[in-house]
C-alpha atoms as a printed R data frame, in Angstrom:
    type eleno elety resid chain resno      x        y      z
1   ATOM     1    CA   MET     A     1 33.980 -120.511  6.140
2   ATOM     2    CA   GLU     A     2 31.947 -119.885  9.552
3   ATOM     3    CA   GLN     A     3 33.490 -117.621 12.079
4   ATOM     4    CA   ILE     A     4 33.101 -115.513 14.941
5   ATOM     5    CA   ILE     A     5 33.429 -112.091 14.124
6   ATOM     6    CA   LEU     A     6 32.427 -108.527 15.578
7   ATOM     7    CA   LYS     A     7 32.934 -104.813 14.180
8   ATOM     8    CA   THR     A     8 33.426 -101.490 15.747
9   ATOM     9    CA   GLY     A     9 34.391  -98.396 14.389
10  ATOM    10    CA   LYS     A    10 36.410  -95.762 15.971
11  ATOM    11    CA   PHE     A    11 35.146  -93.821 18.953
12  ATOM    12    CA   ILE     A    12 32.622  -91.199 18.035
13  ATOM    13    CA   SER     A    13 33.139  -90.014 21.427
14  ATOM    14    CA   TYR     A    14 35.132  -91.277 24.276
15  ATOM    15    CA   LEU     A    15 32.319  -90.459 26.657
16  ATOM    16    CA   PHE     A    16 29.176  -92.456 27.566
17  ATOM    17    CA   PHE     A    17 26.421  -91.096 29.363
18  ATOM    18    CA   ALA     A    18 25.490  -93.180 31.975
19  ATOM    19    CA   VAL     A    19 22.749  -92.808 34.640
20  ATOM    20    CA   LEU     A    20 21.034  -89.787 36.889
21  ATOM    21    CA   THR     A    21 22.160  -90.940 40.222
22  ATOM    22    CA   PHE     A    22 20.663  -88.172 42.600
23  ATOM    23    CA   SER     A    23 19.230  -84.436 42.721
24  ATOM    24    CA   CYS     A    24 19.367  -81.932 45.401
25  ATOM    25    CA   THR     A    25 17.910  -78.543 45.286
26  ATOM    26    CA   THR     A    26 19.214  -76.751 42.442
27  ATOM    27    CA   THR     A    27 21.391  -79.256 40.511
28  ATOM    28    CA   HIS     A    28 21.304  -82.820 39.303
29  ATOM    29    CA   SER     A    29 23.974  -85.408 39.504
30  ATOM    30    CA   LEU     A    30 25.132  -87.840 36.836
31  ATOM    31    CA   LEU     A    31 27.989  -90.383 36.247
32  ATOM    32    CA   ILE     A    32 29.833  -90.683 33.126
33  ATOM    33    CA   GLU     A    33 32.548  -93.198 32.141
34  ATOM    34    CA   ILE     A    34 35.730  -91.929 31.286
35  ATOM    35    CA   PRO     A    35 38.547  -93.809 29.096
36  ATOM    36    CA   GLN     A    36 41.959  -94.497 30.619
37  ATOM    37    CA   PRO     A    37 44.724  -95.598 28.153
38  ATOM    38    CA   ALA     A    38 45.824  -99.002 28.142
39  ATOM    39    CA   SER     A    39 49.147  -99.787 30.095
40  ATOM    40    CA   LYS     A    40 50.415 -101.806 27.107
41  ATOM    41    CA   ASN     A    41 48.653 -100.028 24.080
42  ATOM    42    CA   LEU     A    42 49.192 -101.336 20.715
43  ATOM    43    CA   PRO     A    43 50.257  -99.281 17.946
44  ATOM    44    CA   GLU     A    44 47.627  -97.195 16.409
45  ATOM    45    CA   ASN     A    45 47.840  -99.180 12.823
46  ATOM    46    CA   ILE     A    46 46.597 -102.409 14.895
47  ATOM    47    CA   GLN     A    47 42.789 -102.064 14.730
48  ATOM    48    CA   SER     A    48 41.913 -105.564 14.220
49  ATOM    49    CA   LEU     A    49 43.184 -109.027 15.983
50  ATOM    50    CA   LEU     A    50 42.736 -112.559 15.044
51  ATOM    51    CA   LEU     A    51 42.598 -114.522 17.902
52  ATOM    52    CA   VAL     A    52 43.951 -118.136 17.659
53  ATOM    53    CA   ASN     A    53 45.220 -120.755 20.120
54  ATOM    54    CA   ARG     A    54 48.589 -122.728 19.600
55  ATOM    55    CA   THR     A    55 48.650 -125.110 22.627
56  ATOM    56    CA   LEU     A    56 46.240 -127.792 21.800
57  ATOM    57    CA   ASP     A    57 47.862 -131.210 21.855
58  ATOM    58    CA   GLU     A    58 47.072 -134.677 22.670
59  ATOM    59    CA   ASN     A    59 47.165 -133.579 26.536
60  ATOM    60    CA   TYR     A    60 43.843 -131.571 26.132
61  ATOM    61    CA   GLN     A    61 40.328 -133.236 26.832
62  ATOM    62    CA   ASP     A    62 36.889 -131.775 26.585
63  ATOM    63    CA   TYR     A    63 35.997 -132.992 30.096
64  ATOM    64    CA   ASN     A    64 32.592 -133.540 30.957
65  ATOM    65    CA   SER     A    65 31.597 -131.583 34.134
66  ATOM    66    CA   ASP     A    66 30.610 -135.014 36.314
67  ATOM    67    CA   SER     A    67 33.257 -137.060 34.984
68  ATOM    68    CA   LEU     A    68 36.058 -134.482 36.050
69  ATOM    69    CA   GLN     A    69 34.219 -133.760 39.463
70  ATOM    70    CA   ASN     A    70 34.434 -137.528 39.797
71  ATOM    71    CA   ILE     A    71 38.331 -137.652 39.455
72  ATOM    72    CA   PHE     A    72 38.537 -135.584 42.385
73  ATOM    73    CA   TYR     A    73 35.983 -137.459 44.432
74  ATOM    74    CA   ARG     A    74 37.916 -140.569 44.096
75  ATOM    75    CA   LYS     A    75 40.643 -138.645 45.655
76  ATOM    76    CA   GLN     A    76 38.397 -137.739 48.502
77  ATOM    77    CA   PHE     A    77 38.837 -133.996 47.096
78  ATOM    78    CA   ASN     A    78 42.429 -134.208 48.030
79  ATOM    79    CA   LEU     A    79 44.580 -133.673 44.826
80  ATOM    80    CA   ASP     A    80 46.847 -131.472 42.993
81  ATOM    81    CA   THR     A    81 47.102 -131.938 39.399
82  ATOM    82    CA   VAL     A    82 47.439 -130.097 35.783
83  ATOM    83    CA   ILE     A    83 44.109 -130.095 33.795
84  ATOM    84    CA   TYR     A    84 44.336 -129.594 30.198
85  ATOM    85    CA   ASP     A    85 40.864 -128.560 29.586
86  ATOM    86    CA   LYS     A    86 39.847 -127.605 25.849
87  ATOM    87    CA   GLN     A    87 36.677 -125.632 26.824
88  ATOM    88    CA   ALA     A    88 38.646 -123.854 29.578
89  ATOM    89    CA   VAL     A    89 41.382 -122.393 26.698
90  ATOM    90    CA   ASP     A    90 38.564 -121.587 24.297
91  ATOM    91    CA   THR     A    91 36.694 -119.534 27.223
92  ATOM    92    CA   THR     A    92 39.774 -117.424 27.294
93  ATOM    93    CA   LEU     A    93 39.929 -117.041 23.637
94  ATOM    94    CA   LYS     A    94 36.299 -116.089 23.301
95  ATOM    95    CA   ALA     A    95 35.817 -113.878 26.688
96  ATOM    96    CA   LEU     A    96 39.050 -112.023 25.631
97  ATOM    97    CA   GLY     A    97 37.548 -111.267 21.915
98  ATOM    98    CA   GLU     A    98 34.365 -109.818 23.459
99  ATOM    99    CA   LEU     A    99 36.174 -107.782 26.046
100 ATOM   100    CA   LEU     A   100 38.532 -106.128 23.758
101 ATOM   101    CA   TYR     A   101 35.490 -105.548 21.494
102 ATOM   102    CA   GLU     A   102 33.305 -104.059 24.481
103 ATOM   103    CA   SER     A   103 36.611 -101.774 25.053
104 ATOM   104    CA   GLY     A   104 35.816  -99.957 21.820
105 ATOM   105    CA   ARG     A   105 39.439 -100.358 20.715
106 ATOM   106    CA   TYR     A   106 39.426 -103.423 18.272
107 ATOM   107    CA   ASP     A   107 37.955 -105.383 15.957
108 ATOM   108    CA   PHE     A   108 38.273 -109.001 16.513
109 ATOM   109    CA   VAL     A   109 37.808 -112.545 14.696
110 ATOM   110    CA   ILE     A   110 38.065 -115.637 15.910
111 ATOM   111    CA   PRO     A   111 37.806 -118.479 13.363
112 ATOM   112    CA   VAL     A   112 36.230 -121.890 13.376
113 ATOM   113    CA   ASP     A   113 39.909 -123.305 12.779
114 ATOM   114    CA   ARG     A   114 41.223 -121.203 15.592
115 ATOM   115    CA   PHE     A   115 43.175 -124.268 17.131
116 ATOM   116    CA   LEU     A   116 46.528 -124.153 15.072
117 ATOM   117    CA   ASP     A   117 49.360 -126.580 14.411
118 ATOM   118    CA   PHE     A   118 52.545 -125.669 16.239
119 ATOM   119    CA   LYS     A   119 55.804 -127.002 17.861
120 ATOM   120    CA   LYS     A   120 56.973 -126.410 21.388
121 ATOM   121    CA   ASN     A   121 59.851 -126.677 23.384
122 ATOM   122    CA   SER     A   122 59.480 -128.161 26.958
123 ATOM   123    CA   PHE     A   123 57.575 -124.824 28.088
124 ATOM   124    CA   LEU     A   124 55.979 -123.186 25.389
125 ATOM   125    CA   SER     A   125 55.322 -122.871 21.368
126 ATOM   126    CA   TYR     A   126 57.699 -121.373 19.258
127 ATOM   127    CA   GLU     A   127 57.202 -118.271 17.557
128 ATOM   128    CA   MET     A   128 54.637 -118.451 14.516
129 ATOM   129    CA   SER     A   129 56.241 -118.194 10.784
130 ATOM   130    CA   TRP     A   130 55.821 -114.763  9.347
131 ATOM   131    CA   ASP     A   131 54.631 -116.403  6.380
132 ATOM   132    CA   LYS     A   132 51.840 -118.130  8.379
133 ATOM   133    CA   VAL     A   133 50.997 -114.560 10.271
134 ATOM   134    CA   LYS     A   134 50.518 -112.805  6.756
135 ATOM   135    CA   GLU     A   135 48.402 -115.776  5.258
136 ATOM   136    CA   LEU     A   136 45.946 -115.659  8.742
137 ATOM   137    CA   CYS     A   137 45.698 -111.848  8.323
138 ATOM   138    CA   GLU     A   138 44.982 -111.936  4.602
139 ATOM   139    CA   GLN     A   139 42.580 -114.652  4.884
140 ATOM   140    CA   TYR     A   140 40.667 -112.824  7.833
141 ATOM   141    CA   GLN     A   141 41.389 -109.547  6.991
142 ATOM   142    CA   THR     A   142 43.013 -108.477 10.178
143 ATOM   143    CA   ASP     A   143 45.796 -106.225 11.099
144 ATOM   144    CA   ALA     A   144 47.757 -108.782 13.658
145 ATOM   145    CA   VAL     A   145 47.444 -112.211 15.227
146 ATOM   146    CA   LEU     A   146 46.875 -112.638 18.872
147 ATOM   147    CA   SER     A   147 47.976 -116.023 19.746
148 ATOM   148    CA   ILE     A   148 47.791 -118.135 22.992
149 ATOM   149    CA   ASP     A   149 51.322 -119.643 22.926
150 ATOM   150    CA   HIS     A   150 51.261 -121.271 26.473
151 ATOM   151    CA   TYR     A   151 48.581 -122.453 28.777
152 ATOM   152    CA   LYS     A   152 48.512 -124.439 31.933
153 ATOM   153    CA   THR     A   153 46.145 -124.682 34.627
154 ATOM   154    CA   GLU     A   154 46.920 -126.550 37.817
155 ATOM   155    CA   VAL     A   155 44.274 -127.322 40.128
156 ATOM   156    CA   GLU     A   156 44.736 -128.178 43.943
157 ATOM   157    CA   THR     A   157 41.718 -129.261 46.407
158 ATOM   158    CA   SER     A   158 41.898 -130.187 49.882
159 ATOM   159    CA   PHE     A   159 39.000 -131.532 52.045
160 ATOM   160    CA   ASN     A   160 39.258 -131.775 56.024
161 ATOM   161    CA   ARG     A   161 37.151 -131.740 59.252
162 ATOM   162    CA   GLU     A   162 38.319 -128.466 60.990
163 ATOM   163    CA   THR     A   163 36.876 -126.906 64.240
164 ATOM   164    CA   PHE     A   164 35.496 -123.205 64.110
165 ATOM   165    CA   TYR     A   165 34.590 -121.070 66.996
166 ATOM   166    CA   ASN     A   166 30.923 -119.876 66.828
167 ATOM   167    CA   PRO     A   167 30.600 -116.513 68.531
168 ATOM   168    CA   MET     A   168 26.831 -116.429 68.490
169 ATOM   169    CA   SER     A   169 26.823 -119.586 70.679
170 ATOM   170    CA   ASP     A   170 29.939 -119.082 72.221
171 ATOM   171    CA   GLU     A   171 31.315 -122.669 71.586
172 ATOM   172    CA   TYR     A   172 33.451 -124.397 69.488
173 ATOM   173    CA   VAL     A   173 31.859 -126.497 66.409
174 ATOM   174    CA   ASP     A   174 33.122 -129.247 63.915
175 ATOM   175    CA   ALA     A   175 32.816 -128.448 60.114
176 ATOM   176    CA   LEU     A   176 33.950 -129.833 56.805
177 ATOM   177    CA   LEU     A   177 36.000 -127.434 54.623
178 ATOM   178    CA   ALA     A   178 36.524 -127.771 51.089
179 ATOM   179    CA   GLN     A   179 39.149 -125.675 49.322
180 ATOM   180    CA   MET     A   180 39.927 -125.273 45.778
181 ATOM   181    CA   GLN     A   181 42.652 -123.178 44.095
182 ATOM   182    CA   VAL     A   182 43.480 -122.743 40.235
183 ATOM   183    CA   ARG     A   183 46.863 -121.660 39.444
184 ATOM   184    CA   TYR     A   184 47.292 -120.834 35.934
185 ATOM   185    CA   GLU     A   185 50.155 -119.546 33.424
186 ATOM   186    CA   VAL     A   186 49.452 -117.926 30.356
187 ATOM   187    CA   MET     A   187 51.823 -116.376 27.290
188 ATOM   188    CA   PHE     A   188 50.092 -114.393 24.579
189 ATOM   189    CA   ARG     A   189 52.150 -113.015 21.767
190 ATOM   190    CA   ILE     A   190 50.946 -110.470 19.315
191 ATOM   191    CA   TYR     A   191 52.327 -110.976 15.554
192 ATOM   192    CA   ASP     A   192 52.503 -107.669 13.401
193 ATOM   193    CA   PRO     A   193 52.763 -109.063  9.732
194 ATOM   194    CA   VAL     A   194 53.590 -105.696  8.094
195 ATOM   195    CA   ASN     A   195 56.982 -105.331 10.110
196 ATOM   196    CA   GLU     A   196 57.367 -109.099 10.845
197 ATOM   197    CA   LYS     A   197 57.560 -108.249 14.749
198 ATOM   198    CA   VAL     A   198 56.165 -109.631 17.752
199 ATOM   199    CA   ILE     A   199 54.831 -106.484 19.259
200 ATOM   200    CA   LEU     A   200 54.009 -107.890 22.502
201 ATOM   201    CA   ARG     A   201 54.682 -110.668 24.814
202 ATOM   202    CA   GLU     A   202 52.956 -111.099 27.934
203 ATOM   203    CA   PHE     A   203 53.146 -113.664 30.602
204 ATOM   204    CA   GLU     A   204 50.378 -113.831 33.033
205 ATOM   205    CA   ARG     A   205 50.009 -116.054 36.191
206 ATOM   206    CA   ASP     A   206 48.202 -116.077 39.041
207 ATOM   207    CA   THR     A   207 45.873 -117.965 41.179
208 ATOM   208    CA   LEU     A   208 42.145 -118.119 42.166
209 ATOM   209    CA   PHE     A   209 40.787 -119.441 45.337
210 ATOM   210    CA   TRP     A   210 37.468 -120.992 46.571
211 ATOM   211    CA   GLU     A   211 36.562 -122.096 49.953
212 ATOM   212    CA   ASP     A   212 33.431 -123.090 51.917
213 ATOM   213    CA   ALA     A   213 32.567 -125.077 54.839
214 ATOM   214    CA   ASP     A   214 29.297 -126.868 56.076
215 ATOM   215    CA   ALA     A   215 28.139 -129.705 58.612
216 ATOM   216    CA   THR     A   216 27.501 -132.371 55.949
217 ATOM   217    CA   THR     A   217 29.448 -133.343 53.090
218 ATOM   218    CA   ARG     A   218 26.270 -133.510 50.756
219 ATOM   219    CA   ASP     A   219 25.119 -129.967 51.953
220 ATOM   220    CA   LEU     A   220 29.003 -128.722 51.272
221 ATOM   221    CA   PHE     A   221 29.274 -129.864 47.756
222 ATOM   222    CA   ARG     A   222 25.902 -129.385 46.646
223 ATOM   223    CA   ARG     A   223 26.972 -125.484 46.458
224 ATOM   224    CA   PHE     A   224 30.747 -125.562 46.232
225 ATOM   225    CA   THR     A   225 31.789 -124.570 42.715
226 ATOM   226    CA   PRO     A   226 32.702 -127.544 40.390
227 ATOM   227    CA   VAL     A   227 36.220 -127.857 39.098
228 ATOM   228    CA   LYS     A   228 34.979 -127.506 35.552
229 ATOM   229    CA   GLN     A   229 33.388 -124.333 36.502
230 ATOM   230    CA   ALA     A   230 36.286 -123.250 38.352
231 ATOM   231    CA   LEU     A   231 38.359 -123.672 35.383
232 ATOM   232    CA   ASN     A   232 36.134 -121.648 33.135
233 ATOM   233    CA   GLU     A   233 36.014 -118.893 35.571
234 ATOM   234    CA   ALA     A   234 40.107 -118.996 35.540
235 ATOM   235    CA   GLY     A   235 39.715 -118.749 31.780
236 ATOM   236    CA   ILE     A   236 37.546 -115.710 32.029
237 ATOM   237    CA   ALA     A   237 39.873 -113.950 34.570
238 ATOM   238    CA   ILE     A   238 42.684 -114.574 32.292
239 ATOM   239    CA   ALA     A   239 40.798 -112.760 29.720
240 ATOM   240    CA   ILE     A   240 39.875 -109.943 31.794
241 ATOM   241    CA   ASP     A   241 43.742 -109.639 32.915
242 ATOM   242    CA   PHE     A   242 44.909 -109.325 29.473
243 ATOM   243    CA   SER     A   243 42.187 -107.276 27.886
244 ATOM   244    CA   GLU     A   244 42.693 -104.663 30.639
245 ATOM   245    CA   LYS     A   245 46.630 -104.248 29.859
246 ATOM   246    CA   ILE     A   246 46.210 -104.015 25.763
247 ATOM   247    CA   GLY     A   247 42.060 -102.548 25.897
248 ATOM   248    CA   THR     A   248 40.714  -99.051 27.049
249 ATOM   249    CA   ASN     A   249 39.592  -99.127 30.387
250 ATOM   250    CA   TRP     A   250 36.562  -97.128 31.671
251 ATOM   251    CA   HIS     A   251 36.401  -95.361 35.225
252 ATOM   252    CA   GLN     A   252 32.997  -93.646 36.351
253 ATOM   253    CA   GLU     A   253 33.252  -89.903 37.377
254 ATOM   254    CA   GLN     A   254 30.173  -87.704 38.587
255 ATOM   255    CA   ARG     A   255 29.252  -84.416 36.970
256 ATOM   256    CA   SER     A   256 26.612  -82.169 38.308
257 ATOM   257    CA   TYR     A   257 24.446  -79.062 36.557
258 ATOM   258    CA   PHE     A   258 22.196  -76.651 37.534
259 ATOM   259    CA   THR     A   259 18.593  -77.524 37.035
260 ATOM   260    CA   LYS     A   260 16.426  -74.759 38.859
261 ATOM   261    CA   GLY     A   261 16.749  -70.866 38.397
262 ATOM   262    CA   ASN     A   262 13.830  -70.146 35.819
263 ATOM   263    CA   GLN     A   263 11.483  -71.980 33.517
264 ATOM   264    CA   VAL     A   264 14.266  -72.154 30.942
265 ATOM   265    CA   PHE     A   265 16.426  -74.345 33.255
266 ATOM   266    CA   GLU     A   266 13.657  -76.556 34.229
267 ATOM   267    CA   GLN     A   267 12.851  -77.083 30.349
268 ATOM   268    CA   ALA     A   268 16.477  -77.758 29.754
269 ATOM   269    CA   ALA     A   269 16.616  -80.265 32.741
270 ATOM   270    CA   ASP     A   270 13.755  -82.231 31.339
271 ATOM   271    CA   LEU     A   271 15.409  -82.571 28.130
272 ATOM   272    CA   SER     A   272 19.063  -83.429 29.587
273 ATOM   273    CA   SER     A   273 17.392  -86.063 31.583
274 ATOM   274    CA   ASN     A   274 16.033  -87.875 28.372
275 ATOM   275    CA   GLY     A   275 19.744  -87.440 26.585
276 ATOM   276    CA   GLU     A   276 18.495  -84.446 24.640
277 ATOM   277    CA   TRP     A   277 21.762  -82.348 25.034
278 ATOM   278    CA   GLN     A   278 21.810  -80.362 22.071
279 ATOM   279    CA   GLN     A   279 18.647  -79.119 22.698
280 ATOM   280    CA   SER     A   280 19.536  -78.257 26.530
281 ATOM   281    CA   ILE     A   281 22.721  -76.500 25.190
282 ATOM   282    CA   ALA     A   282 20.426  -74.568 22.887
283 ATOM   283    CA   LEU     A   283 18.375  -73.240 25.923
284 ATOM   284    CA   TRP     A   284 21.129  -72.502 28.156
285 ATOM   285    CA   GLU     A   285 22.702  -70.430 25.358
286 ATOM   286    CA   GLN     A   286 19.570  -68.320 25.356
287 ATOM   287    CA   VAL     A   287 19.928  -67.811 28.999
288 ATOM   288    CA   ALA     A   288 23.773  -66.934 28.454
289 ATOM   289    CA   GLU     A   289 23.121  -64.699 25.957
290 ATOM   290    CA   SER     A   290 19.924  -62.685 27.031
291 ATOM   291    CA   SER     A   291 20.234  -62.879 31.369
292 ATOM   292    CA   LYS     A   292 21.369  -59.692 32.931
293 ATOM   293    CA   SER     A   293 21.914  -61.901 35.937
294 ATOM   294    CA   LYS     A   294 25.464  -62.686 36.527
295 ATOM   295    CA   VAL     A   295 24.510  -65.663 38.520
296 ATOM   296    CA   GLU     A   296 22.184  -67.142 35.965
297 ATOM   297    CA   LYS     A   297 24.456  -66.236 33.098
298 ATOM   298    CA   SER     A   298 27.291  -68.250 34.542
299 ATOM   299    CA   LYS     A   299 25.061  -71.130 35.741
300 ATOM   300    CA   ALA     A   300 23.833  -71.536 31.887
301 ATOM   301    CA   GLU     A   301 27.340  -71.365 30.786
302 ATOM   302    CA   TYR     A   302 28.454  -73.921 33.323
303 ATOM   303    CA   ASN     A   303 25.709  -76.211 32.133
304 ATOM   304    CA   ILE     A   304 26.700  -75.660 28.489
305 ATOM   305    CA   ALA     A   305 30.095  -76.665 28.993
306 ATOM   306    CA   VAL     A   306 28.732  -80.009 30.892
307 ATOM   307    CA   GLY     A   307 26.634  -80.556 27.990
308 ATOM   308    CA   TYR     A   308 29.700  -80.410 25.427
309 ATOM   309    CA   GLU     A   309 31.513  -82.912 27.394
310 ATOM   310    CA   ILE     A   310 28.655  -85.410 27.498
311 ATOM   311    CA   LEU     A   311 28.756  -85.120 23.513
312 ATOM   312    CA   GLY     A   312 32.349  -85.571 23.376
313 ATOM   313    CA   ASN     A   313 33.602  -81.938 22.687
314 ATOM   314    CA   LEU     A   314 36.258  -81.345 25.256
315 ATOM   315    CA   ASP     A   315 37.447  -77.988 23.660
316 ATOM   316    CA   GLN     A   316 34.028  -76.499 23.785
317 ATOM   317    CA   ALA     A   317 33.449  -77.690 27.089
318 ATOM   318    CA   VAL     A   318 36.566  -76.022 28.214
319 ATOM   319    CA   ALA     A   319 35.892  -72.823 26.248
320 ATOM   320    CA   TRP     A   320 32.379  -72.363 28.072
321 ATOM   321    CA   ALA     A   321 33.691  -73.468 31.776
322 ATOM   322    CA   LEU     A   322 36.175  -70.758 31.427
323 ATOM   323    CA   LYS     A   323 33.184  -68.215 30.477
324 ATOM   324    CA   SER     A   324 31.378  -69.310 33.377
325 ATOM   325    CA   TYR     A   325 34.556  -68.930 35.631
326 ATOM   326    CA   GLU     A   326 35.280  -65.528 34.106
327 ATOM   327    CA   THR     A   327 31.508  -64.403 34.804
328 ATOM   328    CA   MET     A   328 31.344  -65.372 38.411
329 ATOM   329    CA   TYR     A   329 33.768  -67.466 40.328
330 ATOM   330    CA   ARG     A   330 32.487  -70.768 41.717
331 ATOM   331    CA   PRO     A   331 34.464  -73.603 43.388
332 ATOM   332    CA   LEU     A   332 32.462  -75.979 41.456
333 ATOM   333    CA   THR     A   333 33.519  -74.217 38.415
334 ATOM   334    CA   TYR     A   334 37.186  -74.448 39.309
335 ATOM   335    CA   ASP     A   335 37.323  -78.033 40.054
336 ATOM   336    CA   TYR     A   336 35.139  -78.852 36.886
337 ATOM   337    CA   LEU     A   337 38.068  -76.762 34.851
338 ATOM   338    CA   GLU     A   338 40.966  -79.067 36.559
339 ATOM   339    CA   LYS     A   339 38.820  -82.314 35.666
340 ATOM   340    CA   LEU     A   340 38.488  -81.394 32.197
341 ATOM   341    CA   GLN     A   341 42.310  -80.860 31.896
342 ATOM   342    CA   LYS     A   342 42.698  -83.898 33.067
343 ATOM   343    CA   ARG     A   343 40.557  -85.582 30.590
344 ATOM   344    CA   LYS     A   344 42.346  -83.828 27.757
345 ATOM   345    CA   ASP     A   345 45.600  -85.133 29.146
346 ATOM   346    CA   GLU     A   346 44.274  -88.646 29.099
347 ATOM   347    CA   LEU     A   347 42.847  -88.471 25.458
348 ATOM   348    CA   LYS     A   348 46.390  -87.353 24.260
349 ATOM   349    CA   LYS     A   349 47.696  -90.399 25.911
350 ATOM   350    CA   LEU     A   350 45.008  -92.592 24.047
351 ATOM   351    CA   GLU     A   351 45.754  -91.018 20.778
352 ATOM   352    CA   LYS     A   352 49.422  -91.666 20.932
């Protein structure tokens, strides 16, 4: 059976080298990406997820963009209605899979037959039977099932003539104003077949807004976001919100290292700028072992610490940063040791 599937191994390193950003007289600075633990991290045994939808019923349609837009135009773009769009809910599912994969935390499978049968009350789908959960996990070789069990998008639009003050001409002008908002409600459940437990129930609710104005209706709606596109954008927003709760998030931090002092530092800087950190570390170690200058020695030890952090070895990074601190005190080294300790604390949270 055909299916959408992506696989990724566990982190080889929690750290990715980004880009060189600027340089000064004796140091280069770079950006690194640091992992942040998820606010609702799943158990360690859940490494792969089967993504399905259990909301598709007779209300859903695969709307054509122009046809959907005309529904609103016929109401002079003044309408408040619930739209059940098949593409929007499928966009949420596919975007969610990609985002979870990119977080480095999960593998995922989205089967071709991803719209499952279900029973529901007046609000949301009843929980899936454990026989069905186990059958799906065995069939697609995943650890758990992530299901969308409620999905509602309400679109409200308005179109009016408004008066605006133009500070450039110091006068009031009339313009046509279009507004649109998509209010969404989504319920996610994650089913663990081994423990026969719903390990996460998450209800998402938010509103997205669009607004624009122009002198003519034609110019205004030529660039105004179509309703179909707005629904797809809402689907992506839903996926982003949920993926950030269960997937690893990344933030950027700056690191600096010494590139001047002698020929070896300059040679090592050329290597590190090309991502050859092992070779750079070997050169800095030569300086740390042979230099009679405390200044050079401490700089080399500091650089080695940065190199090991880039390579994902925090223990070695801390050890060499401490050597640099003991060789010669620098505020830069002291601050760096604090950052490394913070990173170690964050990694402990990720491992729980």
